[in-house]
C-alpha positions as CSV (number, residue, x, y, z in Angstrom):
1,M,0.1,0.1,0.1
2,E,3.1,2.4,0.7
3,N,4.1,1.8,-2.8
4,L,0.8,3.3,-4.3
5,Q,1.2,6.3,-2.5
6,Q,5.1,7.0,-2.7
7,F,4.2,9.7,-5.2
8,Q,1.5,11.8,-3.0
9,K,4.2,12.7,-0.6
10,K,5.8,15.7,-0.4
11,Y,9.4,15.8,-0.9
12,K,11.0,18.7,1.1
13,H,14.8,17.7,1.1
14,G,15.4,15.9,-2.2
15,T,17.3,16.1,-5.5
16,I,16.2,15.5,-9.4
17,D,19.3,14.1,-11.2
18,V,19.4,14.5,-15.2
19,W,22.0,13.2,-17.3
20,W,22.4,15.6,-20.3
21,L,23.7,12.9,-22.7
22,Y,22.8,14.9,-26.3
23,D,20.9,17.2,-27.4
24,D,17.4,16.1,-27.8
25,G,15.6,19.2,-28.3
26,G,15.4,20.2,-24.7
27,L,12.9,17.2,-23.4
28,T,15.0,15.8,-21.1
29,L,15.7,18.7,-19.6
30,L,12.0,20.4,-19.5
31,L,10.4,17.3,-18.1
32,P,12.4,17.2,-15.0
33,Y,11.8,21.2,-15.0
34,I,8.3,20.8,-15.1
35,I,8.3,18.1,-12.3
36,N,10.0,20.3,-10.0
37,T,7.3,22.9,-10.6
38,R,4.8,20.8,-8.8
39,S,4.1,21.5,-5.5
40,N,5.1,18.0,-4.2
41,W,8.7,18.3,-5.6
42,S,9.1,22.2,-5.7
43,S,11.4,22.1,-2.8
44,C,13.8,19.4,-4.6
45,K,16.7,20.9,-5.9
46,L,17.6,20.2,-10.1
47,R,21.2,18.8,-10.9
48,V,22.1,18.7,-14.6
49,F,25.0,16.3,-15.3
50,A,26.6,16.7,-19.0
51,L,29.3,14.9,-20.4
52,A,32.5,16.1,-22.3
53,N,34.8,13.9,-23.8
54,K,38.2,15.7,-23.5
55,K,39.3,18.5,-21.2
56,D,39.5,21.3,-23.7
57,E,35.8,20.5,-24.5
58,F,34.7,21.1,-21.0
59,D,34.6,25.2,-21.6
60,A,32.2,24.4,-24.9
61,E,30.1,22.2,-23.0
62,Q,29.9,24.2,-20.0
63,R,28.7,27.5,-22.4
64,S,26.4,25.3,-24.4
65,M,24.5,24.2,-21.3
66,A,24.2,27.9,-19.8
67,G,22.9,28.8,-23.4
68,L,20.3,26.1,-23.2
69,L,19.4,26.9,-19.6
70,A,19.1,30.5,-20.6
71,K,16.8,29.6,-23.7
72,F,14.5,27.6,-21.7
73,R,14.8,30.4,-18.6
74,I,15.7,27.7,-16.0
75,D,17.7,29.8,-13.4
76,Y,21.2,28.0,-12.4
77,S,23.5,29.0,-9.6
78,D,26.8,26.8,-10.5
79,L,27.8,24.8,-13.7
């Protein structure tokens, strides 16, 4: 019975993790953001992880992710 009600609980301290593997138009990023706007998960922190193959690609990936978050109007504190 507890498993049926697990999505009805409010989570005060939690994290929603997103792994950004490739550009799929933003759906991978928008769905967790929409979940985060619901009252049950509104206090959860949203973390986005992205991959970079080489150290010199890290800066480009970081700028790309900042641009994508700005395009979707998702506030962020750190990349």
